[in-house]
N, C-alpha and C positions, 0 to 999 in steps of 0.2 A: 427742249430747243438743241439738245447737246446731240438727241439723233439724227436731227436735222442737218446738221453741222457735220456729223461722221457722215452720213449718206451724201451732201454737198462734196467732202474729201474725195469718197470712194469711187463716186460720179466722175468726178475732174480727173483723178488719176487715172480711171479707165479710158477717160479720153486722151491724155497725154501718153500714155503707155500703146494705145493703138495708134496713134499720130505720129509718135517719135520714137518709138521703141522703149525699151526698159533703160538701157545704158544712157540714152540720151534726154531721160526725164529726170527732171530737179524737183524737189520738195517746193523751192520757188515756184516752178512753172505750176504745180499743183495748188499752190495756196493761191496764187493768181486766178487760175481759172476756178477754183472754188469760192473765190471772194473771201476768203479768209487770213488771218496771220498766219503765217509759218509755226509759231509756237502752238497754235490748234491743232494743227496736223500732230505733232508730238505729245497731246493730249491722248489722242486715240492710238496713234501707232510709234511705236519706239524708235524704227527705220523705215527706209523706204522698200527694204527687203519684207517687213511685216506686214505693209501697206500691200505690196504685190502680192502677198501670200493670200491676204483677204479678199481681193480681187480675183484670184486664180480659184479659190475655194468658191467662190460664188458663180465661177464659170463652170467648175466639175458639175455643181447642182444643177446648173441649166441644161448641160449637155446630157444629164441623166434625164432631168424632164422631158426633153425632146424623144428621148431613145423610148422612155415609157409610155409618150401618147402615140409612138408610132405602132407600139403593140397592140394587138387585137386578139384579147383572150381568147376569140372562138377559132383562130386562124391556128394551122399546123406550124410545130415549132419552126422548122427552115423558114418559113414564109416571116415569121415573127422576127428571128434573128436576123434576116437580110433588112427588115424594114428598121429595125434598130441600129444595125451597123452603118448603114446607108444616113441613116437620117442624122447620126452623131459625126460622120465623115461629112456631110454636107453642111452641117451647122460648122464644124470646124473648118473647112474650107469657105464658107460665107462670112464667119464672123471676124469683125474688123480687127480686134484685138489678137486672135488668134494668126489671122494672116500675116500681121507686122511681127510677132513672136517669131513663125516659122522663117520670115525673111531674116529676122535678126540672128537667129540660131544658124542658118547658112553663111551669113555675108560677115558676123562679127563673131561670133562664137562664145558670146557671153556666157560664162558659168551659170549663173542664175536663170536664166533662160532654158540653157539646155536643160538643168535641173527642174524648172516646171513642165516643159516637153515631155520630160520622162514621167512627171507626176501626170499630166494627161492622160499619155499613152498606157500608165498604169491603171488609170480610172477604168479608161475603156476596155482594157482587158477584164478587169476585174468584174465589171458589168456584165460583159460577155460571158465569163466564167461562171457565175451566177447562175444565169440563164441555162446554161448547159447543166448544171448542177440539178436545178429544177426539173431540166426535160430527161435527165436519167434517171432522177426519183419516179417521176411520174409514169416511166417507161416507152416515153416516146422516143428516145434514141437508145441506141446500146451503151455498153460500160464504155469509157474513154478518159483520157486525161483532160480535164477539163480546162486545164493553163494551158497545156500544149496546144489544146483544139481551138480554145480562143484566140491563141497568138496566130496559130495558122487562117482560121477565118477572117481576121482582121488583116493580117498582112496580104491575102488574097484579094480583099476589098481594096486595099491600098493599092495594089498592083494594077485592079481592074479601072479604078478610078483616076489614079493619080499619073502613075507610071505610064498605063498605056497611052493616056493622051500626051504623052511627050511626043511622041511621032505618029500617032494613029489618031483616027475622027473617034471624038467620045462615044463610048459603048451608051445605049440607052439604058434606063434603070431597069427595065424589064429584061434586056438580054443579060445585064450582071446577074440579075437574079437566076435567069435561066443556068448559066454558065456555073454560078455558085452551087445550083441543086446540082448539077451534073457530075462538077468535081468533088464535092463532099456528100451527096444523098447517095446517088446512083453510082458515081464511078465511070472509069472507063470499060472495065470489062464486059465482055458480051453476056 
């Protein structure tokens, strides 16, 4: 039954962080939502930071699963990397916890949240870098610095999905894929 109580604590904390943010979530709230005594939480986690870390680790695993599901082993590399990045960013944009964390990072700048958002970005870049390394190894793309290329790819997507929408009509997924291919695969030279 300890596993069930731990799961209840993690689920309650996830709801609380998603609703109130990191800074405003208290262990008392989590205990109340989980329907356990506050001491029960401390049998599993030494503090709020450790509990938050557990939730973020699950979130990162979930993001990777979403990206893995988007990949088609028979599709070309650029199509797959487009699908993976797009699905990760859509997941991040639609997931209640990441929405709240992005808001808190912008509005309050809570150091723990900034650290977690950096961890999420690092996980995304690491995933794409690994895909690039596999593609280089298979000869699907030419030699490049996978770390820098992953950074450019993800930032291009963020620019096309989030930044563009601030002042323009959102781009269709297909159009984003075409732009991605144009800038990164074909290039602008005639």
